[in-house]
C-alpha positions in Angstrom: 75.3 57.6 174.6 73.3 59.4 171.8 70.1 58.5 172.1 68.4 61.6 170.0 68.8 59.1 166.9 65.9 58.3 165.1 65.2 61.2 163.4 66.0 64.3 161.1 69.0 66.6 161.5 67.9 69.7 160.5 70.4 72.2 160.8 70.8 72.6 164.2 67.4 71.2 165.4 66.7 67.7 165.5 63.0 66.8 164.1 60.8 63.7 163.5 57.6 64.2 162.4 57.1 61.5 160.3 55.0 58.0 161.0 56.5 55.4 157.9 59.2 53.8 160.2 62.4 51.4 159.3 65.2 49.5 161.1 68.8 48.5 160.3 69.3 44.5 159.7 72.2 43.4 161.4 73.6 40.6 158.5 76.0 38.6 161.0 73.3 37.9 163.6 70.5 38.0 160.6 68.4 39.8 163.1 66.7 43.6 162.6 68.4 45.6 165.2 65.5 47.2 167.6 66.4 51.0 167.2 63.0 52.5 165.1 64.1 55.5 162.7 61.6 57.8 160.7 61.6 58.7 157.2 61.8 62.4 156.5 58.6 63.9 155.8 58.2 66.4 152.5 57.6 69.4 155.3 61.3 68.5 156.9 62.5 68.3 153.2 61.5 71.7 152.7 62.7 73.0 155.9 66.5 71.4 155.8 66.4 72.7 152.2 65.4 76.5 153.0 67.9 76.6 155.7 70.4 75.5 153.4 69.5 77.9 150.3 69.8 80.9 153.1 73.2 79.0 154.9 74.7 79.0 151.3 74.8 83.0 151.5 77.1 83.4 153.9 79.1 79.9 153.3 79.3 80.2 149.6 81.5 83.5 150.8 83.6 82.1 153.4 87.2 82.4 153.5 88.8 78.9 152.6 90.1 79.1 156.0 87.5 79.0 158.0 85.7 76.2 155.7 88.9 74.3 156.2 88.4 75.4 160.0 85.2 73.5 159.8 86.3 69.9 158.2 89.0 70.0 160.5 86.9 70.3 163.5 84.7 67.1 161.7 87.8 65.1 161.4 88.2 65.8 165.4 84.9 64.9 166.1 84.7 61.5 164.1 87.5 60.9 166.1 86.0 61.5 169.3 83.3 59.2 168.6 85.3 56.4 170.0 84.4 52.9 169.9 80.8 54.1 170.1 81.0 54.5 166.1 82.7 51.5 165.3 80.4 49.5 167.2 77.1 51.0 165.7 79.2 50.4 162.5 79.7 46.8 163.0 76.6 46.2 163.8 74.5 47.4 161.2 77.0 46.2 158.5 78.4 43.2 159.8 82.2 44.6 159.2 84.7 44.0 161.4 86.2 46.5 163.7 89.8 46.8 162.2 88.0 47.3 158.8 85.8 50.0 160.1 88.9 51.7 162.0 91.1 51.9 159.1 88.0 53.2 157.1 87.3 56.0 159.8 91.3 57.0 159.5 90.5 57.1 155.9 87.4 59.9 156.1 89.0 61.6 158.7 92.6 61.8 156.4 90.3 62.9 153.7 88.7 65.8 155.1 92.0 67.0 156.7 93.6 66.6 152.7 90.7 69.1 151.7 91.4 71.3 154.9 95.2 71.9 153.6 93.6 72.2 149.8 91.5 75.3 151.0 94.6 76.4 153.3 96.8 76.6 150.6 94.1 78.3 148.3 95.4 77.6 144.8 92.7 75.4 144.1 90.4 77.9 143.0 92.4 78.0 139.5 92.6 81.8 139.5 93.4 83.1 136.1 94.1 86.6 134.9 94.4 88.7 131.5 95.4 92.0 132.2 93.9 94.4 129.7 95.5 95.3 126.5 94.1 98.6 125.2 96.3 98.4 122.1 94.8 95.1 121.4 91.4 96.8 122.7 91.4 93.4 125.1 89.1 93.7 128.4 90.3 93.0 132.0 89.5 89.4 132.6 89.8 87.5 135.8 88.5 83.8 136.2 87.9 81.9 139.2 85.5 78.9 140.7 82.6 79.5 143.0 80.7 76.9 144.5 77.8 75.6 142.7 74.8 75.9 145.9 73.0 73.4 148.1 74.0 70.2 147.2 72.5 66.7 147.9 74.3 63.9 148.5 73.3 60.3 148.7 75.6 57.5 151.0 76.7 54.3 149.7 76.0 50.9 151.5 79.2 49.2 151.3 80.7 52.1 152.7 79.1 53.5 156.0 82.2 55.9 156.9 84.4 56.7 153.6 81.8 57.1 151.4 78.8 58.2 153.5 78.2 60.9 155.8 81.3 62.8 156.4 83.0 60.8 152.9 84.4 61.9 150.0 81.1 63.5 148.2 80.4 65.4 151.4 83.8 66.5 152.3 84.3 67.8 148.6 80.9 69.6 148.3 81.2 71.5 151.8 85.0 72.0 150.7 84.0 73.9 147.5 81.8 76.1 149.5 78.3 73.8 149.1 75.9 73.6 152.3 75.0 69.5 152.3 71.7 68.1 152.6 72.8 64.4 153.3 70.3 61.3 152.5 71.4 58.5 155.0 71.7 54.9 153.9 68.4 52.8 155.1 71.5 50.2 155.9 73.1 52.4 158.7 71.0 55.0 159.8 72.6 54.7 163.4 76.2 55.1 161.6 74.5 58.0 160.0 73.3 59.6 162.7 76.4 59.9 164.9 78.5 61.0 162.1 75.8 63.6 161.4 75.9 64.5 165.0 79.5 64.9 165.0 79.0 67.4 161.8 75.9 69.5 163.6 78.4 69.6 166.6 81.5 70.8 164.5 79.0 73.6 162.5 78.4 74.8 166.2 81.9 75.6 167.2 83.1 76.7 164.2 80.0 79.1 164.3 78.8 78.2 161.0 75.5 79.5 159.6 72.7 76.9 160.4 71.7 74.7 157.6 75.3 74.4 156.0 74.5 70.5 157.1 71.4 68.6 157.5 71.0 64.8 157.6 67.6 62.8 156.2 67.0 59.5 157.1 64.6 57.5 154.9 64.2 53.7 153.9 61.8 54.8 150.7 62.3 56.4 147.3 60.2 59.3 148.1 62.7 61.4 150.5 65.5 60.9 147.6 63.3 61.9 144.9 62.4 64.8 147.0 65.6 66.0 147.0 66.4 65.6 143.6 63.4 67.8 142.4 63.6 70.3 144.8 63.6 73.7 143.4 66.6 74.6 146.4 68.9 71.9 145.1 71.5 72.8 142.7 74.1 69.5 142.4 73.4 65.6 142.9 75.7 63.6 144.4 76.0 59.7 144.5 77.7 56.3 145.4 75.8 53.0 144.5 74.3 50.7 141.8 73.5 51.9 138.4 70.0 51.3 138.8 69.9 54.1 141.6 71.9 56.4 139.8 70.5 56.2 136.7 67.4 56.8 138.2 68.3 59.9 139.8 70.0 61.1 136.5 67.1 60.9 135.0 64.9 62.5 137.5 67.2 65.3 137.6 67.2 66.0 133.7 63.3 66.1 133.8 63.1 69.1 136.1 62.0 72.1 134.7 65.8 73.4 136.0 67.9 70.8 135.2 70.9 70.2 137.5 74.1 67.9 137.6 74.3 64.3 139.3 77.9 63.0 140.1 76.7 59.5 140.3 79.7 56.9 140.9 77.7 53.4 139.5 78.8 50.2 138.7 81.9 48.8 136.7 83.3 45.3 136.3 87.1 46.2 136.4 88.1 44.3 133.7 91.6 42.5 134.2 94.0 41.7 130.8 96.4 39.3 132.1 99.1 39.0 129.2 101.4 35.6 128.5 104.2 37.2 129.8 103.1 38.0 133.0 101.0 34.5 133.4 104.4 32.7 132.5 106.6 34.8 135.5 104.3 34.8 137.8 101.0 32.6 137.5 100.6 31.4 140.8 101.1 34.7 142.5 98.7 36.2 139.9 96.3 33.9 140.8 96.1 34.1 144.4 96.3 38.1 143.9 93.4 38.0 141.7 91.0 35.9 144.0 92.2 38.1 147.0 91.0 41.4 145.3 87.6 39.5 144.1 86.9 38.5 147.8 88.2 41.1 149.9 85.4 42.2 151.8 82.8 39.5 150.1 83.7 41.4 147.2 81.5 44.6 148.0 84.0 47.0 146.2 82.8 49.5 143.8 86.7 48.4 142.2 85.8 44.6 142.4 87.5 42.8 139.6 84.4 40.9 138.0 86.5 40.6 134.8 89.5 39.0 133.6 90.7 38.0 130.2 93.2 35.7 129.2 94.4 34.4 125.9 95.0 30.7 125.4 98.3 29.7 125.8 99.8 26.9 128.2 100.4 29.5 130.9 96.8 30.9 130.6 95.9 26.9 131.4 98.3 26.7 134.3 96.9 29.6 135.9 93.4 28.6 135.3 94.4 25.7 137.3 96.4 27.2 140.0 93.1 29.2 140.6 90.7 26.7 140.6 92.9 25.1 143.6 92.9 28.5 145.5 89.2 28.7 145.0 88.8 25.4 147.3 90.1 27.1 150.5 88.2 30.4 149.4 86.1 31.2 152.8 82.3 32.7 152.6 81.3 35.7 153.9 78.4 38.3 155.9 77.0 40.7 152.7 76.0 44.2 153.9 72.5 43.6 153.2 70.0 41.1 152.4 69.1 42.7 149.4 72.6 42.9 148.3 72.8 38.9 149.0 69.8 38.4 146.7 71.1 40.3 143.8 74.4 38.5 143.9 73.0 35.3 144.0 70.5 36.2 141.5 72.9 37.5 139.2 75.6 34.1 139.3 72.6 32.5 138.8 71.5 34.2 135.5 75.1 34.0 134.3 74.9 30.3 134.9 71.3 29.3 133.9 70.7 32.0 131.3 74.3 32.6 129.2 75.2 28.9 130.0 78.8 30.2 131.8 80.6 27.0 133.3 80.8 27.5 136.9 84.5 26.9 137.9 84.4 27.2 141.2 82.0 24.3 142.3 78.9 27.0 143.6 78.9 24.9 147.0 75.8 25.6 149.1 76.2 28.9 150.9 75.0 30.0 154.6 71.8 32.0 154.7 73.0 35.9 154.5 76.7 34.6 153.6 78.4 34.2 150.0 81.3 32.8 148.8 83.6 33.1 145.8 81.8 32.4 142.3 84.3 32.2 139.1 82.4 31.6 136.0 84.3 31.1 132.7 82.8 32.2 129.1 84.6 33.2 125.9 85.1 36.4 123.8 82.1 35.0 121.2 79.5 34.7 124.0 80.3 38.3 125.7 80.1 39.8 122.8 77.1 38.2 121.7 75.2 38.9 124.8 76.3 42.0 126.6 74.9 41.2 129.8 77.7 39.0 130.6 80.4 41.9 131.0 77.9 43.7 133.5 78.5 44.0 137.3 77.4 41.6 139.7 78.0 43.3 143.1 79.8 40.1 145.1 82.6 38.2 145.7 82.4 36.7 141.7 84.1 37.3 138.5 83.8 36.0 135.2 87.0 34.3 133.3 86.9 35.5 129.8 89.2 33.1 127.5 90.6 34.7 124.0 91.5 32.3 121.3 94.1 35.8 119.8 95.0 39.0 120.8 93.0 39.9 117.6 90.0 38.7 119.9 91.0 40.0 123.2 91.2 43.5 120.9 87.6 43.2 119.7 86.7 42.3 123.8 88.3 45.4 125.0 86.8 47.7 122.3 83.7 46.5 123.0 83.6 47.4 126.6 81.3 49.8 128.3 82.7 52.6 130.6 84.4 51.1 133.8 86.3 53.2 137.1 89.5 50.9 136.1 91.1 48.5 134.0 94.1 46.7 134.8 97.0 45.2 132.8 99.3 42.3 134.3 102.5 42.1 132.1 106.2 42.7 131.3 107.8 44.9 129.2 108.1 42.9 126.3 104.3 42.2 126.6 103.8 46.0 126.5 105.8 46.0 123.3 103.7 43.2 121.6 100.7 44.6 122.7 100.6 48.2 123.0 97.6 48.9 121.4 95.5 47.4 124.0 96.7 50.4 126.2 95.3 53.2 123.9 92.0 51.3 123.7 91.7 50.6 127.0 92.4 54.5 128.3 89.3 55.4 126.2 87.4 52.9 128.5 87.9 53.9 132.0 89.0 56.5 134.7 91.9 54.7 136.1 94.6 52.2 134.3 96.6 49.8 136.8 99.9 47.6 135.1 100.6 45.4 137.5 98.5 45.6 140.4 95.1 45.0 141.5 92.0 47.2 141.4 90.2 47.3 145.1 92.5 50.1 146.8 91.5 53.8 146.0 94.4 55.6 147.7 93.3 59.3 149.1 95.5 60.9 146.6 95.6 64.4 144.5 96.1 62.7 141.8 93.6 59.6 142.1 91.1 59.3 139.6 87.7 57.6 140.7 85.5 58.1 137.8 85.1 57.0 134.3 83.2 56.9 131.5 79.3 56.1 131.2 78.1 53.9 132.5 80.6 53.8 135.4 79.9 57.6 136.2 77.4 60.1 134.6 80.4 62.8 134.9 83.4 61.2 133.0 85.4 64.3 133.2 85.4 64.2 137.3 86.7 62.0 140.4 85.1 61.3 143.8 88.3 60.3 145.3 91.4 62.9 145.4 91.0 66.5 145.7 89.9 67.0 142.0 86.4 66.2 143.7 86.1 69.5 144.4 85.4 70.5 141.2 82.5 68.6 140.6 80.7 70.9 142.7 81.9 74.4 141.4 81.8 76.4 138.3 84.0 78.9 137.1 83.0 83.0 137.0 84.5 85.5 134.9 85.4 89.2 136.2 85.7 91.7 133.0 86.8 95.0 134.0 85.9 94.9 137.7 87.6 97.5 140.1 89.9 96.1 142.2 87.9 96.8 145.7 85.2 94.4 144.4 86.9 91.8 143.3 87.7 88.4 145.1 90.9 88.4 146.9 91.6 85.3 145.0 91.6 88.0 141.6 93.0 91.3 143.3 96.2 92.4 141.9 98.1 92.3 145.4 97.2 88.9 146.1 97.1 88.8 150.0 96.2 85.1 149.9 99.4 84.5 148.6 98.0 81.5 145.9 99.6 80.4 142.6 97.5 82.1 139.4 97.9 81.7 135.8 98.5 85.4 135.0 98.8 86.3 130.8 99.6 82.8 130.6 102.6 82.3 133.1 101.6 80.5 136.8 102.8 83.4 139.1 102.2 84.5 142.4 103.1 87.9 141.2 101.4 89.9 139.0 
């Protein structure tokens, strides 16, 4: 049992200097957990940042295979935590053991995916244009290099996969960036256990001290201290629009602005076209309900808006959905704050914008949330854009369009999304093909005849999108391309062979794929 928790992990040391304390909350038992944690002080933030900056000089220049070994060691450390990690996370989040064990597997697999990426090596995107004396062109060689010390903020809804050793941390460490991790106050014990595993992996792999630090805190001061710290070069964030925008704005106000890769709110619209509703309306009703209520709706890809066109098959679908809603079960929400925001959001939609509640809106137990499905028309959404904003939880808004033209107008007025989904037949795509072109401009992932809640850890995955879904529409927080958020290109002009990185040397000792004079090859 790890009994050192309660404070910070700063490099290879534990620290507990502050006097501002907090405790996590058990959402199932609806009681505070006894263990006390301490907010990081300014002194502790400064110490962690100084260690990270010193570590970057070595870590940022380590061969990819050494960084890969570090990621493999972290993955093994997470597996070795066994039931202790599952039990701590279950207590702090209310999530079932099965979900948490699956999330741990996802986290471990993600770490190993980035390790394999580093071992293969071609991810650096080496480009070589050899000198051409006749055209008076210099020798130019380009590759990706790490940005520097990166501060990562953990998400509330994924205590493992989007937290201390999650995708942001994995991709930043893979890129060569030391990480200052700001733990989410909803699961501090879980965060400490994972952070300690990373510290132990760093020791075993002889990584420079400061390659990773964990900072606790229930106040905004700790996070803002990290964003404003002059030694921090980039920020990674997963959470609410309000939180992400605050960090983004603060980073832009710095004397030396830094990039903020924030994944924020999204309603992930689902467009249900006539042919699909006619062929499988009942199945779609069940699938939609399952997607909205999965994990009590606490997924950033939760479909919070679905659209149909007036037709008999749309009416039949709505009736089936309403019937299925009667059997929807309530579930615990991760924090009291999330539950409060959800109930307030549903109340605002019904009272301020007069949306009709088609789920009955039955009473909820304290700390528990049930599915709330509301209904409106395109005119209302266009008049009140707030209707199409995220309400985090097991709720969704059914928007009825009178015609395809009205549906298309709604699509054109959508803000940036993580995902958009189309359910249709081949005939639907022929009849309503213009919709696909419009929706491509709105999201990072277009889904056909599926639901958005699953986000596969895959090299081809895009988990991102235009603002306000993210602050960086050309990136992704899931998949191997996530590494490029924490790198930048550098070009070496006319350097002698002995001074070039191995990735750019003529003999290509790493055997990686490179773009040489416009052609991909492993030779020069």
